[in-house]
C-alpha positions as CSV (number, residue, x, y, z in Angstrom):
1,M,-163.1,-64.5,96.8
2,T,-162.7,-66.9,99.7
3,L,-159.3,-68.1,100.9
4,L,-160.0,-71.6,99.5
5,S,-160.9,-70.1,96.1
6,R,-157.7,-68.1,96.0
7,T,-155.7,-71.2,96.9
8,L,-157.3,-73.3,94.2
9,L,-156.8,-70.5,91.7
10,A,-153.1,-70.2,92.6
11,A,-152.7,-74.0,92.2
12,A,-154.4,-73.9,88.8
13,V,-152.2,-71.1,87.6
14,L,-149.0,-72.9,88.7
15,A,-150.2,-76.1,87.0
16,A,-150.8,-74.2,83.8
17,A,-147.2,-73.0,83.7
18,A,-145.9,-76.4,82.5
19,V,-148.1,-76.7,79.4
20,P,-149.8,-73.7,77.8
21,P,-153.5,-74.2,76.9
22,A,-154.1,-74.9,73.2
23,F,-157.3,-73.1,72.2
24,A,-159.0,-74.2,69.0
25,G,-160.0,-71.2,67.0
26,P,-162.8,-70.9,64.4
27,S,-161.0,-73.2,62.0
28,G,-159.6,-75.5,64.6
29,C,-156.2,-73.8,65.0
30,A,-154.2,-73.0,68.1
31,S,-151.2,-71.5,66.3
32,S,-150.0,-70.1,63.0
33,V,-146.9,-68.6,61.4
34,P,-147.6,-65.3,59.6
35,Y,-143.9,-64.6,58.8
36,V,-141.1,-66.9,57.8
37,S,-137.7,-65.3,57.3
38,G,-136.3,-65.6,53.8
39,R,-139.7,-65.5,52.1
40,A,-141.4,-62.8,50.0
41,G,-138.2,-60.9,49.2
42,Y,-137.0,-60.3,52.8
43,D,-134.0,-61.8,54.5
44,T,-135.5,-61.5,58.0
45,Y,-138.8,-60.5,59.6
46,R,-138.5,-58.8,63.1
47,I,-140.3,-56.5,65.6
48,P,-143.8,-57.9,65.9
49,A,-146.8,-55.6,66.7
50,V,-150.4,-56.7,66.6
51,V,-153.9,-55.2,67.2
52,R,-157.5,-56.4,66.7
53,T,-159.7,-54.0,64.8
54,R,-163.3,-53.1,65.6
55,A,-164.4,-55.5,62.9
56,G,-162.5,-58.4,64.6
57,T,-159.6,-58.5,62.0
58,V,-156.2,-59.2,63.5
59,L,-153.5,-57.0,62.0
60,A,-149.9,-58.4,62.3
61,F,-147.2,-55.8,61.6
62,A,-143.5,-56.4,61.4
63,E,-140.3,-55.1,60.0
64,G,-139.3,-56.7,56.6
65,R,-135.5,-56.5,56.5
66,H,-134.1,-56.8,53.0
67,D,-130.4,-57.3,53.5
68,G,-130.0,-59.2,56.8
69,A,-131.1,-59.4,60.4
70,G,-129.4,-56.1,61.4
71,D,-131.3,-53.1,62.7
72,S,-130.1,-50.7,60.0
73,G,-130.3,-50.7,56.2
74,A,-133.2,-51.3,53.8
75,I,-136.2,-52.0,56.0
76,D,-140.0,-51.8,55.3
77,V,-143.0,-52.0,57.6
78,V,-145.1,-54.9,56.4
79,L,-148.6,-56.2,57.4
80,R,-150.6,-59.4,57.1
81,R,-154.3,-59.5,58.0
82,S,-156.4,-62.3,59.5
83,T,-160.2,-62.5,59.5
84,D,-160.4,-65.7,61.5
85,G,-158.7,-64.8,64.8
86,G,-155.1,-65.5,63.7
87,C,-155.6,-68.9,62.2
88,T,-154.9,-68.0,58.5
89,W,-153.4,-64.9,57.0
90,G,-153.9,-62.8,53.9
91,P,-151.1,-61.7,51.5
92,L,-148.2,-59.6,52.7
93,A,-148.6,-55.8,52.1
94,V,-146.0,-53.1,52.5
95,V,-147.4,-50.3,54.7
96,A,-144.4,-48.1,54.9
97,A,-141.7,-48.6,52.3
98,G,-138.1,-47.8,53.3
99,R,-136.9,-47.5,49.7
100,G,-133.4,-48.2,50.9
101,D,-133.9,-46.4,54.3
102,T,-135.0,-47.8,57.6
103,R,-138.7,-47.7,58.6
104,G,-139.7,-49.7,61.6
105,N,-140.7,-49.9,65.3
106,P,-144.4,-50.2,64.4
107,A,-146.7,-49.1,67.2
108,P,-150.3,-49.6,66.0
109,V,-153.5,-48.7,67.9
110,V,-157.2,-48.7,67.2
111,D,-158.9,-45.3,67.7
112,P,-161.9,-46.2,70.1
113,R,-163.9,-43.2,68.8
114,T,-163.8,-44.0,65.1
115,G,-162.4,-47.5,64.7
116,A,-159.5,-46.1,62.5
117,I,-156.2,-47.9,62.8
118,V,-153.4,-45.4,63.7
119,L,-149.9,-46.6,63.0
120,V,-146.8,-44.7,64.4
121,T,-143.3,-45.7,63.1
122,S,-139.7,-44.6,63.3
123,Y,-137.4,-43.7,60.5
124,N,-133.7,-43.1,59.8
125,S,-131.4,-43.1,56.8
126,G,-130.5,-46.6,55.7
127,A,-126.8,-45.5,55.8
128,A,-127.0,-44.5,59.5
129,T,-126.5,-47.0,62.4
130,E,-127.8,-46.6,65.9
131,A,-124.3,-46.1,67.3
132,E,-123.7,-43.3,64.8
133,I,-127.0,-41.6,65.7
134,I,-126.3,-41.9,69.5
135,R,-122.9,-40.3,68.9
136,G,-124.5,-37.4,67.1
137,E,-122.6,-38.2,63.8
138,V,-125.6,-37.8,61.5
139,T,-127.7,-34.9,60.4
140,P,-131.3,-34.5,61.7
141,E,-132.6,-35.6,58.3
142,Q,-130.6,-38.8,58.5
143,G,-131.4,-39.4,62.1
144,R,-134.4,-40.8,63.9
145,R,-137.7,-39.3,62.8
146,V,-141.3,-40.1,63.7
147,F,-144.2,-40.7,61.3
148,V,-148.0,-41.5,61.5
149,Q,-150.3,-43.3,59.2
150,R,-154.1,-44.1,59.3
151,S,-156.4,-46.7,57.9
152,Q,-160.1,-46.2,57.6
153,D,-160.9,-49.5,55.9
154,D,-159.9,-52.2,58.5
155,G,-156.2,-52.2,57.6
156,R,-156.6,-52.8,53.9
157,H,-155.0,-49.5,52.9
158,F,-153.0,-46.9,54.8
159,T,-152.3,-43.2,54.2
160,P,-148.7,-42.2,53.3
161,P,-146.5,-41.6,56.3
162,Q,-146.9,-38.1,57.7
163,E,-144.0,-36.7,59.8
164,I,-144.7,-35.7,63.4
165,T,-141.1,-35.4,64.6
166,A,-141.3,-31.8,65.6
167,Q,-144.3,-32.5,67.8
168,V,-142.7,-35.3,69.8
169,K,-138.9,-35.1,69.7
170,P,-137.2,-32.2,71.5
171,A,-134.0,-30.7,70.1
172,G,-131.0,-32.5,71.6
173,W,-132.4,-36.0,71.5
174,R,-130.6,-38.4,69.3
175,W,-131.9,-41.9,69.3
176,Y,-135.7,-42.3,69.2
177,A,-137.8,-45.4,69.1
178,T,-141.6,-45.9,69.1
179,G,-142.7,-48.9,71.1
180,P,-142.2,-51.4,69.6
181,G,-145.5,-53.2,69.9
182,H,-149.0,-52.0,70.2
183,A,-149.8,-48.5,71.5
184,V,-152.7,-47.9,74.0
185,A,-156.2,-46.3,73.6
186,L,-157.6,-45.1,76.8
187,T,-161.2,-46.3,77.4
188,R,-161.9,-45.0,80.9
189,G,-161.3,-41.9,83.0
190,P,-161.0,-38.2,82.1
191,H,-158.8,-38.9,79.1
192,T,-161.0,-41.5,77.4
193,G,-160.2,-41.7,73.7
194,R,-156.6,-40.6,74.1
195,L,-154.0,-42.6,72.1
196,V,-150.7,-43.1,74.1
197,V,-147.5,-44.3,72.5
198,P,-144.8,-45.6,74.8
199,A,-141.3,-44.8,73.5
200,N,-137.7,-44.2,74.3
201,H,-134.9,-41.9,73.4
202,S,-131.2,-41.0,74.0
203,A,-130.1,-37.5,74.9
204,A,-126.9,-35.7,74.1
205,P,-124.4,-35.4,77.0
206,P,-124.7,-32.2,79.1
207,A,-122.5,-29.3,78.0
208,G,-118.9,-29.8,79.1
209,S,-119.3,-33.6,79.4
210,P,-117.3,-35.9,77.1
211,D,-119.3,-37.1,74.1
212,T,-118.2,-40.7,74.1
213,G,-121.4,-42.1,72.6
214,Q,-121.9,-44.4,75.5
215,E,-125.6,-45.1,75.8
216,A,-125.6,-46.1,79.4
217,K,-126.2,-42.7,81.0
218,Y,-128.3,-41.1,78.3
219,Y,-131.2,-43.5,77.6
220,G,-134.6,-42.7,78.9
221,G,-138.2,-43.6,78.5
222,H,-141.0,-41.3,77.5
223,A,-144.5,-41.3,76.0
224,F,-146.4,-39.1,73.6
225,Y,-150.2,-38.9,73.0
226,S,-153.0,-37.6,70.8
227,D,-156.4,-36.5,71.9
228,D,-157.8,-36.1,68.3
229,G,-157.4,-39.6,66.9
230,G,-153.8,-39.2,65.8
231,R,-154.0,-36.0,63.9
232,T,-151.9,-34.0,66.3
233,W,-149.5,-35.2,69.0
234,R,-148.0,-33.9,72.3
235,L,-145.0,-35.1,74.3
236,G,-146.0,-36.7,77.6
237,F,-143.7,-37.7,80.5
238,V,-140.0,-37.8,80.0
239,D,-137.7,-40.0,82.1
240,D,-134.6,-37.9,82.1
241,S,-132.5,-39.0,85.0
242,Y,-129.7,-40.2,82.7
243,D,-127.8,-41.5,85.7
244,G,-127.0,-45.0,84.4
245,R,-128.7,-46.8,87.2
246,V,-132.0,-47.4,85.3
247,N,-132.0,-47.0,81.5
248,A,-135.6,-47.3,80.4
249,N,-135.5,-48.5,76.8
250,E,-138.1,-50.3,74.6
251,S,-141.4,-49.7,76.3
252,T,-144.8,-51.2,76.5
253,A,-148.0,-50.0,78.3
254,A,-151.5,-51.0,79.3
255,Q,-154.4,-49.2,81.0
256,L,-155.4,-50.8,84.3
257,P,-159.0,-51.3,85.4
258,D,-158.6,-48.3,87.8
259,G,-157.7,-46.1,84.8
260,R,-154.0,-45.7,85.5
261,L,-151.4,-46.5,82.8
262,Y,-148.8,-49.2,83.6
263,F,-145.5,-48.8,81.8
264,N,-143.0,-51.7,81.6
265,S,-139.6,-51.2,79.9
266,R,-136.4,-52.9,79.1
267,D,-133.5,-51.8,81.3
268,Q,-130.7,-51.2,78.8
269,N,-127.6,-52.2,80.8
270,G,-128.4,-50.1,83.8
271,S,-126.4,-50.7,86.9
272,S,-129.4,-51.6,89.1
273,P,-130.1,-55.4,89.4
274,G,-132.7,-56.8,87.0
275,N,-133.6,-56.3,83.4
276,R,-137.2,-54.9,83.6
277,V,-138.3,-51.6,85.1
278,D,-141.8,-50.2,85.5
279,S,-143.9,-47.2,86.6
280,Y,-147.4,-45.8,86.5
281,S,-149.2,-42.7,85.3
282,S,-152.4,-41.4,86.8
283,D,-152.9,-38.6,84.2
284,G,-153.0,-40.5,80.9
285,G,-149.2,-40.5,80.3
286,Q,-148.5,-36.8,80.9
287,S,-146.4,-37.6,84.0
288,L,-145.2,-40.6,86.0
289,D,-146.4,-41.3,89.5
290,R,-142.9,-42.3,90.5
291,P,-139.6,-42.8,88.7
292,Y,-138.9,-46.1,86.8
293,A,-137.8,-48.8,89.3
294,V,-136.7,-52.4,88.9
295,Q,-139.5,-55.0,88.7
296,P,-138.0,-57.8,90.7
297,T,-140.5,-60.5,89.9
298,L,-139.4,-60.4,86.2
299,N,-135.8,-61.2,86.9
300,D,-135.9,-64.2,84.6
301,V,-136.2,-62.0,81.6
302,P,-133.0,-61.2,79.7
303,V,-132.3,-57.8,78.2
304,V,-135.0,-57.8,75.5
305,E,-138.3,-56.2,74.5
306,G,-141.5,-57.4,76.2
307,S,-145.2,-56.7,76.0
308,V,-148.0,-56.1,78.5
309,L,-151.8,-56.5,78.0
310,Q,-154.6,-55.8,80.4
311,V,-157.2,-58.5,79.8
312,R,-160.7,-57.2,79.6
313,G,-162.8,-57.5,82.8
314,R,-162.8,-55.8,86.2
315,H,-160.9,-58.6,87.9
316,A,-159.0,-59.8,84.8
317,P,-155.2,-60.2,85.0
318,L,-152.4,-58.0,83.5
319,L,-150.2,-60.2,81.3
320,F,-146.6,-59.8,80.3
321,S,-144.7,-61.7,77.6
322,A,-141.0,-62.1,76.9
323,P,-138.2,-64.8,76.8
324,S,-137.7,-66.5,80.1
325,V,-134.1,-67.7,80.2
326,P,-131.8,-65.2,82.0
327,G,-129.0,-64.2,79.7
328,A,-130.5,-65.8,76.6
329,R,-133.3,-65.2,74.2
330,A,-135.2,-68.4,74.5
331,A,-138.4,-70.0,75.9
332,L,-141.0,-67.4,75.3
333,A,-143.3,-67.2,78.3
334,V,-146.3,-65.3,79.6
335,W,-146.5,-63.9,83.2
336,R,-149.7,-62.9,85.0
337,S,-150.3,-60.2,87.6
338,V,-153.4,-60.0,89.7
339,D,-152.3,-57.0,91.7
340,R,-152.0,-54.5,88.8
341,G,-148.4,-54.9,88.0
342,V,-146.9,-55.0,91.6
343,T,-145.9,-58.7,91.2
344,F,-145.9,-61.2,88.3
345,T,-146.0,-65.0,88.2
346,K,-145.0,-67.0,85.2
347,V,-148.0,-69.1,84.0
348,W,-147.1,-70.4,80.5
349,T,-144.0,-71.3,78.6
350,L,-144.9,-71.5,75.0
351,S,-141.9,-73.6,74.0
352,R,-138.2,-74.0,74.8
353,D,-137.1,-72.8,71.4
354,K,-135.1,-69.6,70.8
355,A,-137.3,-66.5,71.1
356,G,-137.1,-62.7,70.9
357,Y,-139.6,-59.9,70.7
358,S,-143.3,-60.3,71.3
359,D,-146.6,-58.5,71.4
360,L,-149.9,-59.4,73.0
361,V,-153.5,-58.8,71.8
362,Q,-157.0,-59.6,73.1
363,L,-158.9,-61.6,70.5
364,D,-162.2,-62.1,72.2
365,F,-163.5,-62.5,75.8
366,G,-161.2,-65.0,77.5
367,T,-158.8,-65.5,74.5
368,V,-155.5,-63.6,73.8
369,G,-153.0,-63.9,71.0
370,V,-149.2,-63.9,71.4
371,F,-147.3,-62.7,68.3
372,Y,-143.6,-63.6,68.8
373,E,-140.2,-64.1,67.2
374,T,-139.0,-67.7,67.5
375,G,-137.1,-70.5,65.9
376,T,-135.0,-73.6,66.3
377,K,-131.9,-72.3,64.4
378,G,-132.2,-68.7,65.6
379,A,-134.6,-66.5,67.4
380,Y,-135.7,-64.8,64.2
381,D,-136.5,-67.8,62.0
382,T,-140.2,-66.9,62.2
383,I,-142.7,-64.6,63.7
384,S,-145.4,-67.0,65.0
385,F,-148.9,-66.5,66.5
386,R,-150.3,-68.5,69.4
387,R,-153.8,-68.4,70.8
388,L,-154.2,-68.8,74.6
389,R,-157.3,-69.2,76.8
390,V,-157.2,-66.8,79.8
391,T,-159.8,-67.5,82.5
């Protein structure tokens, strides 16, 4: 690309930041609202996760929270399907019923070998809170556990949750969260076909240290993976510094064109400046190339979950989505990286409304979907879906 071409491209990207492109889908839509809190028997819908199946169906997962917006209590994993690129949605289905307990943190991925949808979720007793789990005040059965489900029919039906906790959660870990947001299927390199789930955990304090339950020093990121389509799993890298400087928390990942994995995580009240941290893996998530470090070009992002997506194409950008007001969950935006995650530039602000968690999905060549929490009264009024043209 010539210098003039790069200059024109940069100018176009900056111009696009003011008004996001509205892309008309098959039925003339640019956006839709799959979930409205207070409907279908749920007080609040939260924690979006989205994938596109081999058949082109968009699967929009969420937590259906029965009793309120809180993170504990009676919570189900729910799903709506779209066969027209996210313009209209089928009826709500319960994929993993909590039955009074908490099932959530959906991390779906499409197996590139078979087309099966693999869904990993987290569980704890509905009577247990995150703070109690971090302090070690609950039994292992009541605490955080990990489950997997599969669909062979394009997301119409899923197998019952099968527990995989023993495969991916070492003894001594307390809190545990999958994703949230889509997991990653590797499509190039020596680990092609591998399914990688970004996740986070908290560890118990070292022997002899005071067990105060403070999360700051004991949060860390990790990943786990499957090389057989989600039937068996292994623990990958573990970020175990626990020094309180960088506390990798809710994690998202993408495979770059060069085959490496890029991990981007929420920094949960670490002492280092900035709220986003990142790293890379050259071996399919088994280890990190370097420790997590602050990503300074995403300093506008508050302490919140975010999503990354590598757009298809050799020279296509890496995208990141999250709220864009420091210190507040508002103004959901999309950033773009053309240097494989070294730097990011904000290119679109979807609205100035309140906003929370989000997930990104490739719909077709040149089009992505943003599935995100937003509202005017609160950040969790709806989970909306927006189509964007990426060139």
